[in-house]
Backbone bond lengths (Angstrom), bond angles and torsions (degrees), N, CA, C in turn:
res aa  C-N    CA-C-N  psi(-1)  N-CA   C-N-CA  omega(-1)  CA-C   N-CA-C  phi
1 R - - - 1.463 - - 1.500 113.44 -
2 G 1.294 120.24 -11.50 1.459 122.47 174.39 1.498 112.82 87.79
3 V 1.299 114.98 175.56 1.439 124.11 179.50 1.425 109.37 -121.62
4 D 1.405 119.57 133.31 1.438 119.91 178.08 1.536 111.53 -117.27
5 M 1.318 116.68 -15.81 1.492 120.76 178.88 1.482 106.11 -142.78
6 F 1.347 115.28 135.29 1.424 118.61 -179.63 1.495 107.87 -142.52
7 D 1.384 116.66 172.24 1.401 120.62 -177.61 1.542 110.79 -61.97
8 C 1.304 118.12 114.00 1.437 124.38 -174.98 1.516 107.34 -141.18
9 V 1.302 114.13 144.36 1.523 119.33 176.83 1.479 115.20 -86.79
10 L 1.380 117.53 -8.88 1.445 117.32 -173.39 1.540 116.70 -54.38
11 P 1.356 117.32 -48.08 1.491 115.95 -176.23 1.558 110.15 -64.30
12 T 1.278 119.01 -43.15 1.440 120.99 -174.70 1.604 109.82 -76.32
13 R 1.294 116.06 -41.32 1.499 116.99 178.91 1.529 109.77 -62.15
14 S 1.324 116.98 -44.31 1.420 121.03 178.37 1.500 110.60 -58.64
15 G 1.319 116.38 -46.66 1.465 122.46 177.26 1.491 113.01 -57.15
16 R 1.347 116.63 -43.28 1.446 119.24 -179.17 1.550 111.21 -67.69
17 H 1.251 117.83 -16.35 1.488 122.22 -180.00 1.509 114.39 -108.35
18 G 1.389 115.07 16.77 1.443 118.35 174.71 1.501 116.12 80.11
19 Q 1.344 115.84 17.36 1.509 119.49 -177.74 1.502 107.90 -109.21
20 A 1.322 114.28 133.72 1.490 121.52 174.44 1.503 109.69 -118.32
21 W 1.374 116.52 133.73 1.458 120.45 177.98 1.454 110.84 -89.46
22 T 1.320 119.58 137.63 1.426 124.64 -178.75 1.529 108.32 -134.46
23 W 1.394 116.03 175.36 1.432 120.87 177.23 1.502 109.89 -68.20
24 A 1.338 119.46 -16.30 1.466 121.00 178.00 1.499 111.43 -102.00
25 G 1.321 117.99 8.90 1.476 121.69 178.97 1.526 110.99 110.83
26 P 1.352 116.83 -173.56 1.474 120.40 -176.89 1.517 110.89 -74.28
27 V 1.349 112.87 148.98 1.471 121.70 178.75 1.517 106.62 -125.46
28 N 1.352 115.11 123.98 1.482 117.58 -178.72 1.501 105.99 -97.79
29 L 1.320 113.85 109.64 1.482 121.33 -174.99 1.528 112.65 -78.94
30 K 1.311 118.04 -2.83 1.478 119.44 171.27 1.522 110.48 -72.23
31 N 1.324 116.35 -22.07 1.503 124.18 -175.43 1.516 107.46 -60.19
32 A 1.364 115.21 135.17 1.499 122.02 -176.69 1.490 109.84 -65.97
33 R 1.321 122.24 -21.09 1.474 120.98 -177.95 1.463 111.91 -66.94
34 F 1.349 120.88 -10.98 1.451 123.11 179.09 1.516 112.39 -94.50
35 A 1.333 118.51 -3.53 1.446 122.47 -177.45 1.485 114.16 -58.06
36 E 1.334 118.68 -32.08 1.474 123.17 -178.84 1.563 111.07 -116.38
37 D 1.310 119.40 16.29 1.423 120.95 -179.21 1.517 112.87 -88.93
38 D 1.298 115.17 109.16 1.514 119.60 -175.74 1.537 112.69 -89.27
39 S 1.338 115.31 7.35 1.511 116.48 179.88 1.554 111.13 -83.51
40 P 1.302 120.01 151.86 1.466 123.09 177.46 1.554 109.81 -75.72
41 L 1.301 115.88 165.05 1.425 122.44 177.40 1.535 108.42 -60.99
42 D 1.345 115.24 -51.18 1.507 118.46 -179.25 1.536 105.25 -163.01
43 E 1.345 113.95 101.88 1.473 118.33 -179.59 1.465 113.81 -72.63
44 T 1.408 120.36 -6.14 1.452 120.34 179.54 1.564 112.45 -90.12
45 L 1.335 115.93 -11.77 1.503 116.64 178.16 1.540 108.33 -81.36
46 D 1.320 112.16 144.81 1.455 117.75 176.77 1.554 108.86 -83.89
47 C 1.288 116.51 65.94 1.486 125.17 -177.67 1.434 109.49 -144.77
48 P 1.325 120.14 119.09 1.467 119.71 178.67 1.569 113.25 -57.02
49 A 1.305 118.52 -35.67 1.426 120.62 179.86 1.520 111.71 -64.52
50 S 1.317 115.78 -30.12 1.495 121.45 -179.18 1.529 112.32 -81.73
51 R 1.283 117.04 -34.43 1.489 117.26 -172.69 1.539 114.48 -110.86
52 D 1.289 119.44 -18.63 1.502 121.94 -171.56 1.496 114.45 -101.69
53 Y 1.305 119.40 -4.41 1.460 121.32 -176.69 1.532 108.46 -124.87
54 A 1.332 114.54 133.88 1.501 121.92 -178.27 1.549 107.80 -74.98
55 K 1.287 113.01 146.74 1.508 121.14 174.91 1.532 107.06 -56.17
56 A 1.305 120.96 -34.87 1.482 122.39 -177.85 1.561 106.84 -63.89
57 Y 1.292 117.58 -45.89 1.465 122.50 -178.53 1.560 109.32 -62.99
58 L 1.307 114.93 -45.23 1.411 119.21 177.72 1.548 112.64 -63.55
59 H 1.294 114.45 -39.44 1.508 119.10 175.90 1.581 107.53 -60.06
60 H 1.280 114.81 -48.64 1.536 117.43 177.23 1.522 112.38 -53.28
61 L 1.318 116.34 -51.12 1.451 119.42 -178.44 1.521 112.31 -60.61
62 V 1.322 118.16 -39.76 1.498 123.17 -178.71 1.559 106.32 -67.18
63 K 1.325 116.69 -48.63 1.511 119.81 -178.02 1.539 111.23 -64.56
64 A 1.306 116.50 -33.90 1.479 120.61 179.69 1.519 111.36 -83.03
65 E 1.316 117.44 -2.07 1.461 124.51 -179.59 1.569 110.81 57.42
66 E 1.326 115.20 35.66 1.462 121.40 175.91 1.580 108.22 -76.82
67 I 1.329 117.71 134.27 1.402 122.01 -178.82 1.540 111.37 -61.45
68 L 1.308 116.14 -29.07 1.495 117.94 178.45 1.511 112.24 -59.46
69 G 1.268 117.91 -35.46 1.475 122.06 177.39 1.517 111.45 -59.68
70 Q 1.319 116.52 -45.36 1.455 122.25 -179.88 1.548 109.01 -64.46
71 V 1.352 115.31 -43.35 1.482 119.05 -179.44 1.512 112.20 -63.36
72 L 1.358 116.19 -46.48 1.446 119.41 -179.18 1.528 111.73 -65.07
73 L 1.301 118.79 -42.79 1.487 120.92 178.60 1.515 110.76 -65.65
74 S 1.291 117.53 -37.70 1.523 120.55 179.98 1.556 107.09 -64.30
75 W 1.373 113.45 -46.34 1.476 119.73 179.39 1.511 110.65 -57.44
76 H 1.321 117.32 -48.05 1.449 123.94 177.37 1.500 108.74 -55.76
77 N 1.293 117.54 -54.92 1.452 123.35 -173.37 1.539 112.48 -58.24
78 I 1.357 115.15 -40.81 1.470 118.56 178.67 1.521 108.91 -63.74
79 A 1.357 115.02 -45.46 1.490 119.42 179.22 1.529 110.85 -61.33
80 F 1.336 117.90 -41.04 1.506 120.86 -179.67 1.576 106.59 -62.41
81 Y 1.308 119.63 -48.66 1.442 120.92 -176.92 1.502 111.14 -64.39
82 Q 1.322 120.58 -33.69 1.429 123.53 177.62 1.540 109.72 -66.18
83 A 1.379 113.23 -42.69 1.511 117.90 178.43 1.513 109.52 -67.39
84 L 1.372 121.39 -36.92 1.442 121.82 177.67 1.474 113.05 -65.28
85 M 1.374 116.46 -40.50 1.454 119.07 176.89 1.550 113.21 -67.00
86 A 1.355 115.44 -35.83 1.515 117.60 174.80 1.544 110.38 -64.18
87 A 1.346 117.46 -43.91 1.469 119.99 177.72 1.511 111.64 -60.30
88 M 1.332 117.66 -40.63 1.435 120.69 177.92 1.521 110.91 -64.15
89 R 1.314 118.02 -45.71 1.469 122.33 177.92 1.521 110.11 -56.38
90 A 1.332 115.86 -46.37 1.492 119.57 179.94 1.504 110.79 -63.16
91 A 1.339 119.49 -39.57 1.445 124.61 179.45 1.538 110.77 -63.67
92 I 1.314 114.79 -40.12 1.452 119.97 179.09 1.515 111.29 -67.75
93 A 1.366 116.06 -42.72 1.432 118.99 -179.77 1.519 112.14 -66.38
94 D 1.325 116.85 -31.43 1.458 121.62 -179.97 1.503 113.04 -87.64
95 G 1.340 119.56 1.03 1.413 123.58 -179.19 1.503 116.81 70.31
96 R 1.338 115.45 24.81 1.484 119.93 -175.24 1.564 109.55 -126.45
97 F 1.328 118.11 31.56 1.444 116.12 178.56 1.480 115.44 -64.38
98 E 1.336 117.44 -37.50 1.464 119.02 -177.20 1.509 110.47 -65.14
99 A 1.298 119.24 -35.40 1.498 121.63 174.77 1.508 111.06 -70.01
100 F 1.299 118.70 -37.04 1.448 124.05 177.29 1.504 107.68 -63.42
101 R 1.325 119.40 -47.86 1.476 124.34 179.95 1.473 110.43 -57.37
102 K 1.358 118.70 -49.27 1.406 121.83 -177.19 1.573 112.21 -64.89
103 E 1.334 115.70 -40.34 1.468 118.85 179.02 1.513 110.62 -64.67
104 F 1.303 118.31 -40.80 1.479 125.33 -177.93 1.532 106.76 -64.95
105 H 1.272 115.47 -46.67 1.481 121.26 -177.13 1.549 109.24 -64.10
106 L 1.296 116.55 -42.19 1.478 120.96 179.16 1.568 110.22 -62.13
107 R 1.273 118.07 -38.99 1.464 122.61 179.89 1.588 107.69 -63.67
108 L 1.305 115.27 -42.84 1.473 118.37 179.89 1.535 111.36 -68.80
109 Q 1.281 119.26 -35.82 1.486 123.51 178.81 1.488 110.85 -70.84
110 S 1.312 118.31 -30.13 1.512 120.27 -175.37 1.512 108.48 -74.90
111 R 1.312 122.26 -12.52 1.461 124.28 173.18 1.502 112.57 -78.92
112 E 1.290 117.87 -24.57 1.489 120.03 -174.48 1.469 112.73 -72.56
């Protein structure tokens, strides 16, 4: 049946360095533009770290080097990657993985 998720440091390493992964690509919460952003990282994820904390608060935690910021971002990143893998599995099962891949890639490119 294959493997779609394995032991990887990417979600937690990114979280420890102030980076959150989203459907639109990585977000660097060290960036000053998040200091006043009251929106959550991703309110659609079933993860309290993703939906219940404002980017401004996460930015503050990261800038203050509070361990809670690293924990919340790691938690969010793991939830995001689990959701990404679930979406990929569904696309494969529905025979639409190539369309999923193209759409996901376009979203990432639109950020650049």
